[in-house]
C-alpha positions in Angstrom: 0.5 -9.9 -16.0 1.9 -13.3 -15.3 -0.5 -15.5 -17.3 0.2 -18.1 -20.0 -1.1 -17.7 -23.5 -3.1 -20.9 -23.0 -4.6 -19.7 -19.7 -7.8 -17.8 -19.6 -7.8 -14.3 -18.1 -8.5 -14.5 -14.4 -11.8 -13.4 -12.8 -13.2 -10.8 -15.1 -15.9 -10.7 -17.7 -15.1 -10.3 -21.4 -16.0 -6.6 -21.4 -14.0 -4.1 -23.5 -14.0 -0.3 -23.9 -13.3 -0.4 -27.6 -15.5 -1.8 -30.4 -12.8 -2.8 -32.9 -12.7 -6.4 -34.3 -9.2 -7.2 -33.0 -7.0 -10.1 -34.0 -5.5 -13.3 -32.8 -1.9 -14.2 -31.7 0.2 -16.0 -29.1 2.1 -14.2 -26.3 4.8 -15.6 -24.0 5.9 -18.2 -26.5 9.4 -17.6 -25.0 10.3 -15.7 -21.8 12.1 -13.2 -23.9 8.8 -12.3 -25.6 7.7 -10.6 -22.5 10.2 -8.3 -20.8 9.1 -6.1 -17.9 11.4 -3.4 -16.5 10.5 -1.4 -13.5 10.6 2.4 -13.7 11.9 4.0 -10.4 10.7 7.2 -8.9 13.1 9.3 -11.0 11.9 7.8 -14.3 14.9 5.4 -14.7 14.6 1.9 -16.1 16.2 -0.1 -13.2 17.9 -2.4 -15.7 19.8 0.6 -17.2 21.1 2.0 -13.9 24.9 1.9 -14.0 27.5 2.1 -11.2 27.9 5.8 -12.0 24.3 6.5 -11.1 24.1 4.2 -8.1 24.2 7.1 -5.6 21.3 8.8 -7.3 19.2 5.6 -7.5 19.9 4.8 -3.9 18.4 8.1 -2.7 15.4 7.6 -4.9 14.6 4.3 -3.0 13.7 6.3 0.1 12.1 9.4 -1.3 11.3 11.1 -4.6 13.1 14.4 -5.1 10.9 17.3 -6.1 12.9 17.7 -9.4 12.1 14.1 -10.3 8.4 14.6 -9.5 8.2 17.8 -11.6 10.4 16.7 -14.6 9.2 13.1 -15.0 7.8 12.3 -18.4 5.7 9.4 -17.1 2.6 10.5 -15.2 2.2 9.2 -11.7 -1.3 8.1 -11.3 -3.1 5.7 -8.9 -2.2 2.7 -6.9 -4.5 0.0 -5.5 -3.4 0.3 -2.1 -4.0 3.0 0.4 -0.7 4.7 1.4 -0.6 6.3 4.9 3.0 6.3 6.1 2.8 8.3 9.3 0.1 9.3 11.8 1.1 11.9 14.3 -1.7 11.9 16.7 -0.7 12.9 20.3 -0.4 9.4 21.7 -2.0 6.0 21.6 -5.5 5.7 23.0 -5.1 2.3 24.7 -6.8 2.1 28.1 -4.3 1.4 30.9 -5.3 2.3 34.5 -3.4 5.1 36.1 -2.7 5.0 39.8 -3.7 7.7 42.3 -1.5 6.8 45.3 -0.9 9.7 47.8 2.7 10.5 48.8 3.7 13.7 50.5 5.6 16.1 48.3 8.0 18.7 49.6 7.8 22.4 48.7 11.1 22.1 46.8 9.8 19.2 44.8 6.6 21.0 44.0 8.7 24.0 42.8 10.4 21.6 40.3 7.0 20.6 38.9 5.3 23.9 38.4 1.9 23.7 36.8 1.8 24.2 33.0 5.6 23.8 32.7 6.3 22.0 29.4 9.8 20.7 28.8 11.9 21.7 25.8 10.7 20.5 22.4 12.4 17.5 20.9 13.2 19.3 17.6 15.9 21.9 17.1 14.8 25.3 18.4 16.3 26.9 15.4 13.7 25.0 13.3 10.6 27.3 13.3 7.5 27.4 11.3 8.6 30.6 9.6 11.8 28.7 8.3 9.9 25.6 7.2 6.9 27.2 5.5 6.6 29.9 2.9 4.8 33.1 3.9 1.5 32.3 2.2 1.2 28.8 3.6 2.2 30.1 7.1 -0.6 32.7 7.0 -3.1 30.1 5.8 -2.1 27.8 8.6 -2.5 30.5 11.2 -5.9 31.4 9.8 -6.9 27.7 10.0 -5.6 27.5 13.6 -7.7 30.5 14.6 -10.8 29.0 12.9 -10.2 25.6 14.6 -9.7 27.2 18.0 -13.0 29.1 17.7 -14.7 25.9 16.6 -13.3 24.0 19.6 -14.4 26.8 21.9 -17.9 26.8 20.5 -18.0 22.9 20.4 -19.1 23.0 16.7 -18.6 19.5 15.4 -19.1 20.5 11.8 -16.3 23.0 11.9 -14.0 21.0 14.1 -13.9 18.1 11.6 -12.4 20.1 8.8 -8.8 19.8 7.9 -6.1 21.9 6.3 -3.4 20.5 3.9 0.2 21.8 3.9 0.8 20.0 0.6 3.3 17.2 -0.1 6.5 17.3 2.0 8.9 14.8 0.5 11.8 14.9 3.0 11.0 12.9 6.0 13.2 15.0 8.4 11.4 18.1 7.3 8.1 16.4 7.9 9.1 15.5 11.4 10.2 19.0 12.1 6.9 20.4 10.8 4.9 18.0 13.0 6.7 19.1 16.1 6.8 22.8 15.3 3.0 22.9 14.6 2.0 21.0 17.7 4.2 23.1 19.9 2.9 26.3 18.6 -0.7 25.1 18.2 -1.2 22.3 20.9 -4.9 22.3 20.1 -4.1 20.9 16.6 -3.0 17.4 15.5 -1.0 16.6 12.4 -1.2 13.6 10.1 0.9 12.5 7.1 -0.7 10.6 4.3 1.5 9.7 1.3 3.9 12.4 2.1 1.3 15.1 2.5 0.8 16.8 5.9 -2.8 17.5 7.1 -3.7 19.6 10.1 -7.0 19.4 12.0 -8.4 20.2 15.4 -7.4 18.1 18.4 -10.5 16.6 20.0 -8.5 15.6 23.1 -7.8 19.2 23.7 -11.4 20.1 23.7 -12.3 17.3 26.2 -9.4 18.2 28.5 -10.4 21.8 28.6 -13.7 20.7 30.1 -11.7 19.4 33.1 -8.8 21.8 33.5 -7.9 25.3 32.3 -6.9 26.0 28.7 -3.4 27.0 29.9 -3.0 23.6 31.6 -4.3 21.7 28.6 -1.9 23.5 26.3 1.0 22.8 28.6 0.1 19.2 29.0 -0.2 18.5 25.3 3.1 20.3 24.6 4.7 18.1 27.3 3.3 15.0 25.6 4.6 16.0 22.2 8.1 16.8 23.5 8.5 13.4 25.1 11.7 14.5 26.9 13.2 11.8 28.9 12.7 12.0 32.7 10.4 15.0 32.3 7.3 15.5 34.4 4.2 17.7 34.2 2.1 19.0 37.1 -1.5 20.2 36.9 -2.7 23.0 39.2 -3.4 22.0 42.8 -6.9 20.5 43.2 -8.7 20.0 46.5 -11.8 18.3 44.9 -11.3 14.5 45.0 -14.2 13.7 42.6 -12.8 16.2 40.1 -9.3 14.6 40.4 -10.9 11.2 39.7 -12.3 12.6 36.4 -8.9 13.9 35.4 -7.3 10.6 36.2 -9.9 8.7 34.2 -9.4 11.0 31.2 -5.6 10.6 31.3 -6.0 6.8 31.7 -8.5 6.4 28.9 -6.7 8.7 26.4 -3.0 8.3 27.2 -2.6 5.5 29.6 -0.2 3.5 27.6 2.3 6.3 27.3 2.0 8.0 30.7 1.3 7.4 34.4 -0.4 9.9 36.6 -0.2 10.1 40.4 -1.7 12.4 43.0 0.6 14.1 45.6 -0.5 16.3 48.6 1.3 19.7 48.7 2.1 21.7 51.8 -1.3 23.4 51.9 -3.1 20.0 51.9 -4.2 20.4 48.4 -3.4 17.6 45.9 -1.4 17.9 42.7 -1.7 15.4 39.8 1.8 14.8 38.4 2.3 13.0 35.1 5.4 11.3 33.8 6.2 8.9 30.9 6.1 5.2 31.5 9.6 3.7 31.6 8.9 1.1 28.9 6.6 3.1 26.6 8.1 6.6 26.9 10.9 8.4 25.3 13.6 6.0 26.3 12.0 3.2 24.3 11.5 5.5 21.3 15.2 6.6 21.6 16.3 2.9 21.6 14.1 2.2 18.6 15.5 5.2 16.7 19.0 4.0 17.6 18.2 0.5 16.3 16.8 1.9 13.1 20.0 3.9 12.5 22.1 0.7 13.0 19.9 -1.4 10.6 21.7 -2.6 7.5 20.0 -2.3 4.2 21.3 -3.4 0.8 19.6 -2.4 -2.5 19.9 -4.3 -5.7 18.2 -5.0 -9.1 16.6 -8.4 -9.3 16.4 -10.1 -12.7 14.2 -13.2 -12.8 12.9 -15.5 -15.5 9.9 -17.8 -15.2 9.5 -17.2 -11.5 7.0 -15.3 -9.4 8.4 -12.5 -7.2 7.4 -14.2 -4.0 9.0 -17.5 -5.2 12.2 -15.6 -5.9 12.2 -14.0 -2.5 11.6 -17.3 -0.8 14.6 -18.8 -2.5 16.8 -15.8 -1.7 15.7 -15.8 1.9 16.5 -19.5 2.2 20.0 -19.0 0.7 20.8 -16.0 2.9 19.3 -17.3 6.1 16.8 -14.4 6.5 13.0 -14.1 6.6 11.0 -13.3 3.4 9.7 -10.2 5.3 13.3 -8.8 5.3 12.9 -8.1 1.6 11.0 -5.0 0.4 10.0 -4.2 -3.2 7.7 -1.9 -5.1 5.5 -4.4 -6.8 4.9 -8.0 -7.9 6.2 -8.9 -11.4 5.1 -11.4 -14.0 6.1 -15.1 -13.7 6.3 -16.2 -17.4 8.6 -13.3 -18.4 12.0 -11.8 -17.9 11.6 -9.1 -15.3 13.8 -6.4 -13.7 12.8 -4.8 -10.4 14.4 -2.9 -7.6 14.6 -4.6 -4.2 16.0 -3.9 -0.7 17.1 -6.5 1.8 17.8 -5.7 5.4 20.4 -7.5 7.7 22.6 -8.4 4.7 25.6 -6.4 3.5 26.4 -5.8 -0.2 29.4 -8.1 0.1 27.3 -10.9 1.5 24.7 -10.6 -1.2 27.4 -10.6 -4.0 28.7 -13.9 -2.6 25.6 -15.7 -4.0 27.2 -15.3 -7.4 26.6 -18.0 -10.0 24.3 -20.1 -7.8 21.4 -17.8 -8.7 21.6 -18.4 -12.5 20.5 -22.0 -12.0 17.3 -20.8 -10.5 16.6 -18.2 -13.2 17.7 -15.3 -11.0 20.3 -12.6 -11.4 21.4 -9.7 -9.2 23.1 -6.4 -10.3 23.6 -2.9 -9.0 24.2 -4.1 -5.5 24.8 -1.2 -3.1 24.1 0.1 0.4 20.8 1.8 1.1 19.3 3.7 4.1 15.7 2.6 3.9 13.5 -0.3 2.7 11.2 0.1 -0.3 7.4 0.5 -0.1 4.8 -1.0 -2.3 3.9 1.3 -5.1 7.2 3.3 -4.8 7.7 3.4 -8.5 6.5 5.4 -11.5 5.4 2.3 -13.4 6.7 -0.4 -15.7 8.1 -0.6 -19.2 7.1 -3.5 -21.4 8.7 -5.0 -24.5 6.3 -7.6 -25.9 6.2 -9.8 -29.0 2.9 -11.3 -30.2 3.6 -14.3 -32.5 1.5 -16.1 -35.1 -0.7 -13.1 -35.9 -4.0 -14.0 -37.6 -7.3 -12.4 -38.4 -10.4 -13.6 -36.6 -12.5 -16.2 -38.3 -15.2 -13.6 -39.0 -12.8 -11.1 -40.5 -10.8 -13.0 -43.2 -11.3 -10.4 -45.9 -9.6 -7.6 -44.0 -6.0 -6.5 -44.1 -4.2 -7.9 -41.0 -1.7 -5.1 -40.5 -4.5 -2.5 -40.9 -6.6 -4.3 -38.4 -3.8 -4.2 -35.8 -3.0 -0.6 -36.5 -6.7 0.3 -36.0 -6.9 -1.6 -32.7 -3.7 0.0 -31.3 -4.8 3.5 -32.2 -8.2 3.0 -30.5 -6.6 1.9 -27.2 -4.2 4.8 -27.4 -7.3 7.2 -27.6 -9.9 5.5 -25.5 -7.8 3.5 -23.0 -8.6 0.1 -21.5 -10.6 -1.2 -18.5 -8.2 -1.2 -15.6 -8.7 -4.9 -14.6 -6.4 -6.7 -12.3 -4.6 -9.3 -14.3 -4.2 -13.0 -13.6 -0.9 -12.4 -11.8 -3.1 -11.2 -8.9 -4.9 -14.5 -8.7 -2.2 -17.2 -9.4 -1.3 -18.5 -12.8 -2.9 -21.8 -13.9 -3.7 -22.8 -10.3 -6.4 -25.2 -9.4 -7.2 -23.0 -6.4 -6.7 -19.3 -7.0 -5.6 -17.0 -4.4 -8.9 -15.1 -4.2 -10.6 -18.3 -2.9 -8.0 -18.4 -0.1 -8.7 -14.8 0.6 -12.4 -15.3 0.9 -11.9 -18.2 3.3 -9.7 -15.9 5.5 -12.3 -13.1 5.4 -15.0 -15.6 6.5 -12.6 -16.8 9.3 -12.7 -20.4 7.9 -9.0 -20.8 8.7 -8.8 -24.6 8.4 -10.4 -24.4 5.0 -8.0 -21.7 4.0 -5.0 -23.9 5.0 -6.4 -26.8 2.9 -6.9 -24.5 -0.1 -3.4 -23.2 0.4 -2.0 -26.8 0.1 -4.2 -27.8 -2.9 -1.8 -29.3 -5.4 -1.5 -28.7 -9.1 -1.7 -31.4 -11.8 2.0 -32.2 -11.6 4.3 -34.8 -9.9 7.1 -32.5 -8.8 8.3 -32.7 -5.2 6.2 -29.7 -4.1 2.9 -31.1 -5.4 3.7 -34.5 -4.1 4.2 -33.1 -0.7 0.9 -31.1 -0.9 -1.0 -34.2 -1.9 0.5 -36.1 1.0 -0.6 -33.4 3.5 -4.2 -33.3 2.3 -4.4 -37.1 2.5 -2.7 -37.5 5.9 -2.7 -34.1 7.6 0.8 -35.1 8.7 2.5 -31.7 9.0 5.8 -33.1 10.2 6.1 -35.6 7.4 5.1 -33.0 4.8 7.8 -30.6 6.2 10.5 -33.2 5.4 9.2 -33.6 1.8 9.2 -29.9 0.9 12.3 -28.2 -0.7 13.9 -25.5 1.5 12.9 -22.6 -0.8 9.2 -23.2 -0.1 9.5 -20.9 2.9 5.9 -20.0 3.3 4.7 -23.6 3.3 7.4 -24.6 5.8 6.5 -21.8 8.2 2.9 -22.7 8.1 3.5 -26.4 8.6 5.8 -25.9 11.6 3.0 -24.0 13.4 0.5 -26.7 12.4 2.8 -29.4 13.7 3.1 -27.7 17.0 -0.5 -26.5 17.5 -2.6 -28.9 15.5 -4.8 -28.6 12.4 -7.7 -26.9 14.1 -9.0 -23.3 14.3 -6.3 -22.3 16.8 -3.5 -24.1 15.1 -4.4 -22.7 11.7 -4.6 -19.2 13.2 -1.1 -19.6 14.5 -0.1 -21.0 11.2 -1.3 -18.0 9.2 0.2 -15.6 11.8 3.6 -17.3 11.2 3.5 -16.1 7.6 4.7 -12.5 7.1 1.9 -9.9 7.0 2.6 -8.9 3.4 2.0 -12.5 2.3 -1.2 -12.9 4.5 -2.7 -9.7 3.2 -1.9 -10.8 -0.4 -4.7 -13.4 -0.4 -7.3 -11.0 1.0 -6.3 -8.4 -1.6 -6.7 -11.0 -4.3 -10.3 -11.5 -3.3 -10.9 -7.7 -3.2 -9.3 -7.5 -6.7 -11.7 -10.1 -8.0 -14.7 -8.2 -6.8 -13.3 -5.0 -8.3 -12.9 -6.8 -11.7 -16.5 -8.0 -11.7 -17.7 -4.5 -10.6 -15.8 -2.9 -13.4 -17.4 -5.2 -16.0 -20.9 -4.6 -14.5 -20.3 -0.8 -14.5 -19.3 -0.7 -18.2 -22.1 -3.1 -19.2 -24.7 -1.1 -17.3 -23.7 2.5 -18.3 -21.0 2.3 -21.0 -18.7 5.3 -21.3 -21.3 7.8 -19.8 -20.8 9.3 -16.4 -24.1 8.9 -14.6 -25.5 10.1 -11.3 -24.2 8.0 -8.4 -20.8 7.4 -10.0 -17.7 8.2 -7.9 -15.1 10.6 -9.1 -12.1 12.4 -7.6 -12.8 16.1 -7.0 -9.1 17.0 -7.1 -5.9 15.8 -8.8 -4.7 12.4 -7.6 -0.9 12.4 -7.7 0.4 9.3 -6.1 -2.4 7.1 -4.8 -6.1 7.1 -4.2 -5.8 7.4 -0.4 -8.9 7.3 1.8 -8.7 11.0 2.6 -9.0 12.1 -1.0 -12.3 13.7 -1.6 -14.5 11.3 -3.5 -17.4 13.1 -5.1 -20.8 11.4 -5.9 -22.0 12.7 -9.2 -25.4 14.4 -9.1 -28.2 14.2 -11.6 -27.6 17.8 -12.6 -23.9 17.1 -13.2 -24.8 14.1 -15.3 -27.1 16.2 -17.4 -24.4 18.9 -17.9 -21.8 16.3 -18.9 -19.6 17.9 -16.2 -17.2 14.8 -15.9 -15.6 12.3 -18.2 -15.3 8.6 -17.9 -11.6 8.6 -17.2 -12.4 10.4 -13.9 -14.6 7.6 -12.6 -13.3 5.4 -9.8 -14.6 2.2 -8.2 -14.0 1.2 -4.6 -11.8 -1.7 -3.6 -14.0 -3.2 -0.9 -13.1 -2.4 2.7 -14.5 -1.0 5.9 -13.9 2.7 5.2 -14.8 3.2 1.5 -18.1 4.6 0.2 -19.8 2.9 -2.7 -21.6 4.3 -5.7 -25.2 5.4 -5.1 -26.5 4.0 -8.4 -27.1 0.4 -9.2 -23.4 -0.4 -9.1 -23.5 0.2 -5.3 -26.4 -2.2 -5.0 -24.4 -4.7 -7.1 -21.6 -4.6 -4.5 -24.0 -5.2 -1.6 -25.5 -8.3 -3.3 -22.2 -9.7 -4.5 -20.6 -9.5 -1.1 -23.7 -11.0 0.5 -23.4 -14.0 -1.9 -20.0 -14.7 -0.4 -21.3 -14.3 3.2 -19.8 -10.9 3.6 -21.1 -7.5 4.5 -19.9 -4.3 2.9 -17.9 -3.2 5.9 -16.8 -6.6 7.2 -13.1 -6.4 6.5 -11.3 -6.5 9.9 -9.6 -9.7 11.0 -8.2 -9.1 14.4 -7.3 -12.7 14.9 -5.0 -12.5 11.9 -3.9 -8.9 12.5 -5.4 -7.9 9.1 -7.4 -4.8 8.4 -8.6 -3.9 4.9 -9.8 -0.3 4.9 -10.2 -0.3 1.1 -9.3 2.3 -1.5 -10.4 3.6 -5.0 -9.1 2.5 -8.4 -9.6 4.3 -11.7 -12.0 2.5 -14.0 -9.9 3.3 -17.1 -6.2 3.5 -17.8 -4.0 4.5 -20.8 -0.7 3.2 -22.2 2.1 5.7 -22.4 4.7 6.0 -25.2 3.1 3.1 -27.1 5.0 2.2 -30.3 5.0 -0.9 -32.5 6.4 -2.6 -35.6 6.1 -5.9 -37.4 8.7 -8.6 -37.6 9.4 -11.4 -40.1 10.1 -15.0 -39.0 13.8 -14.2 -39.2 13.4 -11.3 -36.8 13.9 -8.6 -39.3 11.5 -5.7 -39.3 8.9 -5.4 -42.0 9.5 -2.2 -44.0 7.1 0.7 -44.0 4.5 0.2 -46.7 5.6 -3.4 -47.3 2.8 -6.0 -47.6 3.9 -9.5 -46.5 2.8 -12.5 -48.5 -0.5 -14.0 -47.4 1.1 -17.3 -46.3 4.1 -15.7 -44.4 4.1 -15.5 -40.6 4.6 -12.1 -39.0 4.9 -11.0 -35.4 4.0 -7.8 -33.6 6.6 -6.1 -31.4 5.1 -3.6 -28.9 6.8 -1.2 -26.5 4.9 0.9 -23.9 4.7 2.0 -20.3 2.0 1.6 -17.8 1.3 3.2 -14.4 1.8 1.2 -11.2 -0.7 -1.6 -10.7 -1.7 -1.7 -14.3 -1.4 -5.1 -16.2 0.1 -5.3 -19.6 -1.9 -8.4 -20.6 -5.1 -6.6 -19.8 -4.0 -3.7 -22.1 -3.0 -6.3 -24.7 -6.3 -8.1 -24.3 -8.1 -4.8 -25.1 -6.0 -4.3 -28.2 -6.6 -7.8 -29.5 -10.2 -7.8 -28.2 -9.9 -11.3 -26.8 -8.8 -13.2 -23.7 -5.1 -14.1 -23.7 
């Protein structure tokens, strides 16, 4: 979305869904020709939020009320990123050795730690499943639990792997209560939250533990783990078999060693009892301290207006002025550079009063802040309904092959076609870096290939300009003098400075560059890898349309159910069969393509083969997207092949800005402009939609 009218559209082929001739024109002649306004989760334009509605907008930053979800006029469709906000498995599976020291235990002490005694649950006893779930869902959950228990008892892997959805639960406190209530009543189940939706499935740890101890002991132990009550302990039944105790210790160490420690104690009858307690640093006290710290964290929400600045550049400047890290800012999405944009942001550690003190200093940098108020949570990527665009295309002309046509009729035809047929859902040039000599996808590929020194040098590749930033970059590439380059860079270049400080300390080698990349916030590191993945997706989309057109063919991927918020990895991706192709069972707007990663499945037609060859050309395998050295994991996701603009309207303007009247035909030599207004779903690019309308690269 952030490309110049003179800059070619970033990595994608010139492939279009519609066959109209199109027209020519210039976009972004002025920043005011391209205005982007974020639409929050309640369907509000963030630039229109007033002080009277601040309380309402603040709550929408942390969750989407059901009323907003149901009443919204703007469809919530897919995002490019997977969205798993909570995983409530029993405990981490890190391997930490448990001890088995023998200390005598008195009869009184043993009485305190009766086998199968589970402490009180961490949630309010008054909160029960009957009060949290309606009768129908409660019955379905009970039926699933019975089915899962039978499957566990019979050790049937096919049945055990199934899962049951409770549906979306938007309130985080209610979700937490549900997780606890379900696991206390059904300790042989685990619960997982994905994008606000709770899933329940069988607990494989329960099945393994039941092979070592009684079912009653296994249930009691898992309830004990889930409750996480401070200073609580759990005792298994006395066990005189040393080899068997070793197996129990090994299981506890392998599965739960980071959270608990287990020791063996002899009882008065010379049998030995295994007693479990939470580790001091990893148990409930640490969790309580973390929860206390979260409650004390300060968050301030505001609307950011920027002009001719990238979102990350704006954040770098603000973080420098406020003395915080760029990672302290959260936002719903990246906005265009060459435009006037409005978006919601949240900053932590800074009070509303402190943020307001920036005042007039921001205007000099093309920034503005409004609607400053306290918030309780940060924002998440994709936490929006979409974006509203007001665009002016100037100097409208017919294409050279189409001089005999009526210009306004040609434009009307093109707009109506895109309204009806949609556009290919390419990632726009904003994803790759506007007008850069080295685009971000190339840095991402170097990171994926673990060529970290090369990635640093690509990062510091200068543009064709003599401003202080590019002069500093040229100096660094010529001299590799990190310390000298640091002194040359302006303070607002936070990313560059963080990387250079690490290079100055550790050297420009593999280790030093690893440390350098780790010094940059995770959201910025992953941005480069995602840019590469986006480039591959663009090329795959072009190949898919050129190969099969608008037909749905065998081997295509579609979603078998409704996709409400994001294309998460748990959504059931269905591979179209030959019989379904022949029956025209699906339509092209249901087709999705994978964003490359280590968990996604690929089409089984020649598009899947294209993915394999394309990644191999870059030295990658289809599932090679884990970078432990950089703490980066790219599981992948799915993105719809097509998208549609919403509420699209347009009119024509004269040179003086006045609207051309209905039915009026301007003189042949007069210049007219096209004014467009429309909305797009999250992660859709306005210039991609506009390129489809005009049938040309812009």
